N, C-alpha and C positions, 0 to 999 in steps of 0.2 A: 169521492174519497171522504171517509169520515174524519172528524177532527182528531181522534185518537191516533189514527195511522199517520196523519200529517205531523203530529207532534213527535211521534216515534221516529219518523223519517228525518225530521229536522234535527232531533237530538243525535241521531246516528251520523248525519252529515256533519254536524258540529264536532262530534268526537273524532271523526276521520280527519277533518280539516285541521283540528287542533293538533292531532298526532303528526300530521305531515308538516305543519308549521314548526313543531318542535324538532323534527328531524332536520329540516332545512336550517334552522337556527344552529343546531349542533354542527352541521357540516360547515356553515359559514364561519362559526367561531373557530373551528379547527384550521381553517385557512389562514387565520391571523396569527396562529401560534407558531413559534419558531420550530422549524423542522429539525429533527434529531439527525445529525450526520455523524457517521462513525469517526472516531479520532484517527488522525494520521498515524501510520506505523512509525515507531521511533526510528530515527536514523542513527546508524552506527557511526561514530567518529573516533579518530585516533589522533593522539599527539605523536609527533615524530621529533627526532633529533636531527638537526641540520648544522653541520660544523660545530658539534658540541652544544648547540643551543636548542632549547625546547621550542617547538613551533606547532601551530595548529589551534584548534582541532580541525581535522580534514575528514571529509566523507570518503567512502569507498570509491565513489566516482572520481573525486579529485585525486585520490591516490593512483587510480588507473592512468590518469593524465600525466601524473608525475613519473610513472613507470615509462610511458611513451617518450618522455623527454630525457630519461636517464637520471632524474633527480631523486627517484625513490627506487631502492633495490632491496633484495632479500636480506642484505646486511644492515639496512637502516633499522635503528632501534625505534620501537613503537610502544605505546602504552594507551590503554583506554580504561575507563572506569570499570572497576571489578577485577582488573589484573593486579596481581600482587607486586610485580616488578616489571621494568622495561624488558622487552625481548626483541630479538632480531625478527624482522617481518617475515622472513622465510620460515620461522618456527611457529608462526601463528596460523592455525588451520583456517580461520575465518578469512585470511588474506590470500589464500591460494588462488581464488578466482581473479584477484587483482593482477597476478603475474601470469596466470594461464591464458588470459584473454589475448595476450600478445604472442602466443605461440601458434604458429600456423598449423592447420590440421595436417595429419599425415597424408601421404599420397594415397589416392584410392587404389583398390586392388585392380590388377589388369583385367580386361574383359575375358570372359571364358573363351577357351580355344574352340574354334569351329569343329563340330563333330563330322566325321566322315561316314558316309553311308555305304 
């Protein structure tokens, strides 16, 4: 092998090695960076009136539990940020699921009648 070819091969090897080292360095530095996680979805919470006193805020899940114990009804007054005034819970569309989760599903339809041949 002539000296010129050897020099060219060494230069090429050095360039490839340098490029790979740079890639590895970038990968390793990326591992130390803080990972971007999406923000949590904002939770909806309501203030309620209990015996004329303001209480809360409560999440929708908490309100469902209060429905189960009878502490929260469609007549309970609620308010959340963005609402102009207090309203009865039964008039707030977003709270429909809080009350409907306690309604048992309707009876399934009867099975089809056997056909006679």
